N, CA, C and O atoms as a GROMACS GRO file, in nm:
protein
  352
    1UNK      N    1  10.230 -12.509   3.574
    1UNK     CA    2  10.202 -12.625   3.610
    1UNK      C    3  10.116 -12.704   3.532
    1UNK      O    4  10.020 -12.649   3.479
    2UNK      N    5  10.139 -12.854   3.513
    2UNK     CA    6  10.066 -12.928   3.433
    2UNK      C    7  10.006 -13.025   3.525
    2UNK      O    8  10.063 -13.089   3.614
    3UNK      N    9   9.853 -13.026   3.483
    3UNK     CA   10   9.772 -13.094   3.565
    3UNK      C   11   9.707 -13.232   3.483
    3UNK      O   12   9.646 -13.225   3.376
    4UNK      N   13   9.732 -13.337   3.545
    4UNK     CA   14   9.687 -13.472   3.443
    4UNK      C   15   9.595 -13.547   3.508
    4UNK      O   16   9.620 -13.597   3.618
    5UNK      N   17   9.465 -13.564   3.440
    5UNK     CA   18   9.363 -13.632   3.508
    5UNK      C   19   9.365 -13.772   3.450
    5UNK      O   20   9.424 -13.798   3.346
    6UNK      N   21   9.293 -13.868   3.526
    6UNK     CA   22   9.266 -13.994   3.464
    6UNK      C   23   9.179 -13.981   3.353
    6UNK      O   24   9.104 -13.884   3.352
    7UNK      N   25   9.175 -14.066   3.256
    7UNK     CA   26   9.091 -14.072   3.147
    7UNK      C   27   8.956 -14.063   3.172
    7UNK      O   28   8.880 -13.987   3.111
    8UNK      N   29   8.919 -14.154   3.277
    8UNK     CA   30   8.766 -14.149   3.315
    8UNK      C   31   8.728 -14.022   3.398
    8UNK      O   32   8.610 -13.988   3.390
    9UNK      N   33   8.804 -13.952   3.470
    9UNK     CA   34   8.769 -13.825   3.531
    9UNK      C   35   8.747 -13.733   3.419
    9UNK      O   36   8.642 -13.668   3.410
   10UNK      N   37   8.853 -13.723   3.323
   10UNK     CA   38   8.849 -13.630   3.226
   10UNK      C   39   8.744 -13.634   3.133
   10UNK      O   40   8.701 -13.530   3.083
   11UNK      N   41   8.689 -13.769   3.097
   11UNK     CA   42   8.574 -13.801   3.034
   11UNK      C   43   8.450 -13.758   3.089
   11UNK      O   44   8.358 -13.712   3.021
   12UNK      N   45   8.448 -13.774   3.227
   12UNK     CA   46   8.338 -13.731   3.314
   12UNK      C   47   8.327 -13.578   3.297
   12UNK      O   48   8.213 -13.532   3.286
   13UNK      N   49   8.425 -13.500   3.294
   13UNK     CA   50   8.432 -13.347   3.306
   13UNK      C   51   8.365 -13.300   3.171
   13UNK      O   52   8.278 -13.213   3.160
   14UNK      N   53   8.424 -13.376   3.067
   14UNK     CA   54   8.387 -13.326   2.936
   14UNK      C   55   8.237 -13.348   2.899
   14UNK      O   56   8.166 -13.270   2.835
   15UNK      N   57   8.197 -13.481   2.957
   15UNK     CA   58   8.049 -13.501   2.928
   15UNK      C   59   7.977 -13.410   3.027
   15UNK      O   60   7.868 -13.375   2.981
   16UNK      N   61   8.000 -13.366   3.133
   16UNK     CA   62   7.917 -13.278   3.227
   16UNK      C   63   7.908 -13.137   3.149
   16UNK      O   64   7.802 -13.074   3.145
   17UNK      N   65   8.025 -13.094   3.090
   17UNK     CA   66   8.051 -12.973   3.018
   17UNK      C   67   7.962 -12.970   2.899
   17UNK      O   68   7.903 -12.865   2.871
   18UNK      N   69   7.947 -13.085   2.824
   18UNK     CA   70   7.862 -13.077   2.701
   18UNK      C   71   7.725 -13.087   2.741
   18UNK      O   72   7.638 -13.044   2.666
   19UNK      N   73   7.698 -13.138   2.849
   19UNK     CA   74   7.546 -13.153   2.905
   19UNK      C   75   7.511 -13.009   2.922
   19UNK      O   76   7.407 -12.964   2.873
   20UNK      N   77   7.598 -12.932   2.992
   20UNK     CA   78   7.557 -12.798   3.048
   20UNK      C   79   7.552 -12.708   2.914
   20UNK      O   80   7.468 -12.620   2.901
   21UNK      N   81   7.644 -12.736   2.821
   21UNK     CA   82   7.660 -12.658   2.693
   21UNK      C   83   7.534 -12.671   2.618
   21UNK      O   84   7.491 -12.580   2.547
   22UNK      N   85   7.478 -12.782   2.634
   22UNK     CA   86   7.342 -12.822   2.541
   22UNK      C   87   7.223 -12.733   2.594
   22UNK      O   88   7.136 -12.694   2.517
   23UNK      N   89   7.225 -12.700   2.738
   23UNK     CA   90   7.151 -12.637   2.775
   23UNK      C   91   7.152 -12.477   2.750
   23UNK      O   92   7.052 -12.408   2.729
   24UNK      N   93   7.278 -12.435   2.756
   24UNK     CA   94   7.316 -12.302   2.732
   24UNK      C   95   7.480 -12.291   2.711
   24UNK      O   96   7.558 -12.342   2.791
   25UNK      N   97   7.511 -12.235   2.621
   25UNK     CA   98   7.667 -12.210   2.602
   25UNK      C   99   7.732 -12.136   2.745
   25UNK      O  100   7.834 -12.173   2.804
   26UNK      N  101   7.656 -12.038   2.778
   26UNK     CA  102   7.713 -11.969   2.885
   26UNK      C  103   7.714 -12.071   3.002
   26UNK      O  104   7.810 -12.063   3.078
   27UNK      N  105   7.625 -12.159   3.024
   27UNK     CA  106   7.639 -12.251   3.136
   27UNK      C  107   7.748 -12.358   3.111
   27UNK      O  108   7.794 -12.420   3.207
   28UNK      N  109   7.783 -12.377   3.010
   28UNK     CA  110   7.896 -12.466   2.966
   28UNK      C  111   8.021 -12.400   3.000
   28UNK      O  112   8.115 -12.449   3.063
   29UNK      N  113   8.010 -12.269   2.944
   29UNK     CA  114   8.155 -12.202   2.977
   29UNK      C  115   8.175 -12.177   3.113
   29UNK      O  116   8.287 -12.188   3.163
   30UNK      N  117   8.065 -12.140   3.183
   30UNK     CA  118   8.066 -12.112   3.344
   30UNK      C  119   8.109 -12.258   3.423
   30UNK      O  120   8.175 -12.252   3.527
   31UNK      N  121   8.072 -12.373   3.373
   31UNK     CA  122   8.116 -12.484   3.426
   31UNK      C  123   8.253 -12.505   3.394
   31UNK      O  124   8.320 -12.567   3.476
   32UNK      N  125   8.312 -12.462   3.280
   32UNK     CA  126   8.433 -12.505   3.247
   32UNK      C  127   8.529 -12.407   3.323
   32UNK      O  128   8.645 -12.444   3.340
   33UNK      N  129   8.493 -12.293   3.367
   33UNK     CA  130   8.556 -12.187   3.426
   33UNK      C  131   8.573 -12.223   3.570
   33UNK      O  132   8.673 -12.198   3.637
   34UNK      N  133   8.472 -12.282   3.608
   34UNK     CA  134   8.461 -12.323   3.766
   34UNK      C  135   8.549 -12.448   3.802
   34UNK      O  136   8.608 -12.461   3.910
   35UNK      N  137   8.549 -12.538   3.699
   35UNK     CA  138   8.639 -12.640   3.694
   35UNK      C  139   8.778 -12.588   3.710
   35UNK      O  140   8.849 -12.619   3.806
   36UNK      N  141   8.813 -12.508   3.612
   36UNK     CA  142   8.973 -12.456   3.619
   36UNK      C  143   8.985 -12.387   3.738
   36UNK      O  144   9.100 -12.388   3.781
   37UNK      N  145   8.896 -12.320   3.813
   37UNK     CA  146   8.923 -12.241   3.926
   37UNK      C  147   8.942 -12.331   4.053
   37UNK      O  148   9.012 -12.304   4.150
   38UNK      N  149   8.870 -12.437   4.036
   38UNK     CA  150   8.864 -12.527   4.147
   38UNK      C  151   9.002 -12.612   4.130
   38UNK      O  152   9.063 -12.641   4.233
   39UNK      N  153   9.045 -12.647   4.021
   39UNK     CA  154   9.164 -12.708   4.013
   39UNK      C  155   9.286 -12.620   4.048
   39UNK      O  156   9.380 -12.674   4.106
   40UNK      N  157   9.291 -12.492   4.017
   40UNK     CA  158   9.393 -12.400   4.045
   40UNK      C  159   9.411 -12.407   4.213
   40UNK      O  160   9.511 -12.426   4.282
   41UNK      N  161   9.284 -12.386   4.245
   41UNK     CA  162   9.283 -12.359   4.399
   41UNK      C  163   9.342 -12.498   4.481
   41UNK      O  164   9.420 -12.488   4.576
   42UNK      N  165   9.301 -12.609   4.438
   42UNK     CA  166   9.388 -12.737   4.492
   42UNK      C  167   9.506 -12.726   4.464
   42UNK      O  168   9.582 -12.731   4.560
   43UNK      N  169   9.558 -12.711   4.349
   43UNK     CA  170   9.706 -12.705   4.319
   43UNK      C  171   9.766 -12.601   4.392
   43UNK      O  172   9.880 -12.631   4.429
   44UNK      N  173   9.728 -12.489   4.424
   44UNK     CA  174   9.786 -12.389   4.486
   44UNK      C  175   9.805 -12.422   4.645
   44UNK      O  176   9.904 -12.393   4.711
   45UNK      N  177   9.689 -12.488   4.690
   45UNK     CA  178   9.689 -12.510   4.844
   45UNK      C  179   9.764 -12.665   4.854
   45UNK      O  180   9.831 -12.679   4.957
   46UNK      N  181   9.762 -12.751   4.787
   46UNK     CA  182   9.802 -12.887   4.813
   46UNK      C  183   9.923 -12.910   4.719
   46UNK      O  184   9.995 -13.004   4.754
   47UNK      N  185   9.955 -12.852   4.622
   47UNK     CA  186  10.064 -12.904   4.534
   47UNK      C  187  10.024 -13.001   4.442
   47UNK      O  188   9.904 -13.016   4.424
   48UNK      N  189  10.103 -13.069   4.381
   48UNK     CA  190  10.079 -13.175   4.266
   48UNK      C  191  10.056 -13.330   4.332
   48UNK      O  192  10.070 -13.354   4.452
   49UNK      N  193  10.032 -13.396   4.263
   49UNK     CA  194  10.006 -13.538   4.294
   49UNK      C  195   9.894 -13.571   4.380
   49UNK      O  196   9.884 -13.682   4.431
   50UNK      N  197   9.817 -13.486   4.397
   50UNK     CA  198   9.688 -13.494   4.481
   50UNK      C  199   9.563 -13.529   4.401
   50UNK      O  200   9.514 -13.448   4.322
   51UNK      N  201   9.515 -13.641   4.421
   51UNK     CA  202   9.387 -13.673   4.336
   51UNK      C  203   9.262 -13.621   4.397
   51UNK      O  204   9.168 -13.573   4.334
   52UNK      N  205   9.270 -13.635   4.528
   52UNK     CA  206   9.134 -13.611   4.594
   52UNK      C  207   9.098 -13.516   4.722
   52UNK      O  208   9.001 -13.536   4.795
   53UNK      N  209   9.186 -13.414   4.737
   53UNK     CA  210   9.162 -13.326   4.843
   53UNK      C  211   9.029 -13.254   4.784
   53UNK      O  212   8.939 -13.255   4.867
   54UNK      N  213   8.999 -13.200   4.676
   54UNK     CA  214   8.887 -13.137   4.638
   54UNK      C  215   8.753 -13.213   4.658
   54UNK      O  216   8.642 -13.162   4.669
   55UNK      N  217   8.785 -13.348   4.661
   55UNK     CA  218   8.659 -13.441   4.687
   55UNK      C  219   8.614 -13.416   4.845
   55UNK      O  220   8.497 -13.400   4.883
   56UNK      N  221   8.724 -13.417   4.924
   56UNK     CA  222   8.718 -13.408   5.058
   56UNK      C  223   8.651 -13.264   5.101
   56UNK      O  224   8.574 -13.259   5.196
   57UNK      N  225   8.682 -13.158   5.032
   57UNK     CA  226   8.629 -13.023   5.068
   57UNK      C  227   8.494 -13.011   4.999
   57UNK      O  228   8.422 -12.916   5.028
   58UNK      N  229   8.453 -13.107   4.904
   58UNK     CA  230   8.315 -13.088   4.846
   58UNK      C  231   8.231 -13.198   4.927
   58UNK      O  232   8.144 -13.256   4.862
   59UNK      N  233   8.244 -13.225   5.037
   59UNK     CA  234   8.158 -13.287   5.130
   59UNK      C  235   8.183 -13.420   5.165
   59UNK      O  236   8.095 -13.499   5.197
   60UNK      N  237   8.319 -13.449   5.158
   60UNK     CA  238   8.384 -13.572   5.214
   60UNK      C  239   8.352 -13.682   5.103
   60UNK      O  240   8.310 -13.792   5.138
   61UNK      N  241   8.370 -13.653   4.980
   61UNK     CA  242   8.336 -13.761   4.871
   61UNK      C  243   8.442 -13.832   4.868
   61UNK      O  244   8.551 -13.781   4.895
   62UNK      N  245   8.428 -13.969   4.833
   62UNK     CA  246   8.545 -14.061   4.823
   62UNK      C  247   8.604 -14.050   4.659
   62UNK      O  248   8.537 -14.018   4.561
   63UNK      N  249   8.732 -14.082   4.662
   63UNK     CA  250   8.811 -14.082   4.556
   63UNK      C  251   8.772 -14.202   4.457
   63UNK      O  252   8.864 -14.278   4.424
   64UNK      N  253   8.663 -14.222   4.414
   64UNK     CA  254   8.618 -14.319   4.325
   64UNK      C  255   8.534 -14.261   4.207
   64UNK      O  256   8.516 -14.140   4.201
   65UNK      N  257   8.484 -14.341   4.118
   65UNK     CA  258   8.421 -14.298   4.017
   65UNK      C  259   8.311 -14.235   4.040
   65UNK      O  260   8.289 -14.134   3.973
   66UNK      N  261   8.213 -14.280   4.143
   66UNK     CA  262   8.100 -14.233   4.194
   66UNK      C  263   8.119 -14.111   4.253
   66UNK      O  264   8.040 -14.019   4.234
   67UNK      N  265   8.235 -14.098   4.335
   67UNK     CA  266   8.268 -13.970   4.412
   67UNK      C  267   8.308 -13.854   4.305
   67UNK      O  268   8.269 -13.738   4.318
   68UNK      N  269   8.384 -13.894   4.208
   68UNK     CA  270   8.414 -13.797   4.107
   68UNK      C  271   8.290 -13.753   4.021
   68UNK      O  272   8.273 -13.636   3.988
   69UNK      N  273   8.206 -13.851   3.988
   69UNK     CA  274   8.079 -13.814   3.915
   69UNK      C  275   8.000 -13.705   4.007
   69UNK      O  276   7.952 -13.605   3.954
   70UNK      N  277   7.990 -13.728   4.144
   70UNK     CA  278   7.912 -13.662   4.225
   70UNK      C  279   7.992 -13.501   4.222
   70UNK      O  280   7.932 -13.394   4.216
   71UNK      N  281   8.105 -13.516   4.227
   71UNK     CA  282   8.189 -13.383   4.232
   71UNK      C  283   8.167 -13.291   4.079
   71UNK      O  284   8.165 -13.169   4.067
   72UNK      N  285   8.155 -13.382   3.984
   72UNK     CA  286   8.118 -13.291   3.865
   72UNK      C  287   7.995 -13.239   3.863
   72UNK      O  288   7.973 -13.130   3.809
   73UNK      N  289   7.900 -13.311   3.924
   73UNK     CA  290   7.762 -13.268   3.957
   73UNK      C  291   7.753 -13.138   4.039
   73UNK      O  292   7.686 -13.036   4.018
   74UNK      N  293   7.833 -13.166   4.130
   74UNK     CA  294   7.835 -13.041   4.218
   74UNK      C  295   7.891 -12.925   4.145
   74UNK      O  296   7.834 -12.818   4.163
   75UNK      N  297   8.000 -12.928   4.061
   75UNK     CA  298   8.055 -12.830   4.001
   75UNK      C  299   7.956 -12.747   3.906
   75UNK      O  300   7.953 -12.626   3.887
   76UNK      N  301   7.868 -12.858   3.847
   76UNK     CA  302   7.752 -12.816   3.757
   76UNK      C  303   7.665 -12.726   3.834
   76UNK      O  304   7.628 -12.615   3.794
   77UNK      N  305   7.636 -12.775   3.939
   77UNK     CA  306   7.532 -12.705   4.030
   77UNK      C  307   7.592 -12.568   4.059
   77UNK      O  308   7.518 -12.471   4.045
   78UNK      N  309   7.727 -12.547   4.100
   78UNK     CA  310   7.759 -12.422   4.136
   78UNK      C  311   7.778 -12.331   4.008
   78UNK      O  312   7.790 -12.209   4.018
   79UNK      N  313   7.778 -12.395   3.895
   79UNK     CA  314   7.785 -12.310   3.774
   79UNK      C  315   7.654 -12.254   3.734
   79UNK      O  316   7.649 -12.159   3.656
   80UNK      N  317   7.530 -12.319   3.793
   80UNK     CA  318   7.392 -12.252   3.778
   80UNK      C  319   7.392 -12.124   3.843
   80UNK      O  320   7.467 -12.090   3.934
   81UNK      N  321   7.297 -12.050   3.785
   81UNK     CA  322   7.261 -11.916   3.833
   81UNK      C  323   7.199 -11.957   3.981
   81UNK      O  324   7.149 -12.066   4.009
   82UNK      N  325   7.214 -11.840   4.072
   82UNK     CA  326   7.164 -11.830   4.194
   82UNK      C  327   7.014 -11.869   4.207
   82UNK      O  328   6.982 -11.952   4.292
   83UNK      N  329   6.937 -11.820   4.138
   83UNK     CA  330   6.790 -11.889   4.153
   83UNK      C  331   6.785 -12.019   4.131
   83UNK      O  332   6.717 -12.092   4.203
   84UNK      N  333   6.855 -12.062   4.029
   84UNK     CA  334   6.849 -12.207   4.005
   84UNK      C  335   6.875 -12.296   4.124
   84UNK      O  336   6.807 -12.392   4.161
   85UNK      N  337   7.007 -12.238   4.187
   85UNK     CA  338   7.043 -12.330   4.300
   85UNK      C  339   6.950 -12.320   4.417
   85UNK      O  340   6.938 -12.419   4.489
   86UNK      N  341   6.882 -12.209   4.444
   86UNK     CA  342   6.776 -12.184   4.564
   86UNK      C  343   6.654 -12.273   4.530
   86UNK      O  344   6.579 -12.308   4.621
   87UNK      N  345   6.630 -12.310   4.402
   87UNK     CA  346   6.506 -12.384   4.362
   87UNK      C  347   6.520 -12.527   4.414
   87UNK      O  348   6.420 -12.596   4.435
   88UNK      N  349   6.637 -12.569   4.434
   88UNK     CA  350   6.672 -12.713   4.467
   88UNK      C  351   6.668 -12.750   4.608
   88UNK      O  352   6.696 -12.865   4.642
   0.00000   0.00000   0.00000
């Protein structure tokens, strides 16, 4: 199954991955894997042509640039180690 992102969303994802990779390569790799897994889950549950179900499941985020940016930050937070998440 091929997944196509808008260029803006893809750019946001790559920017976030680069930010986490700058901190630690493992953190960047973990972020990448979390994004892939989230996409797989959405595609398995809802099929194609759905842009925003994952946004709804991440706290009711809107399908806007700001909502997608917040989702990328959320995925980054998930990619952090557990003590890092608890510290926030």
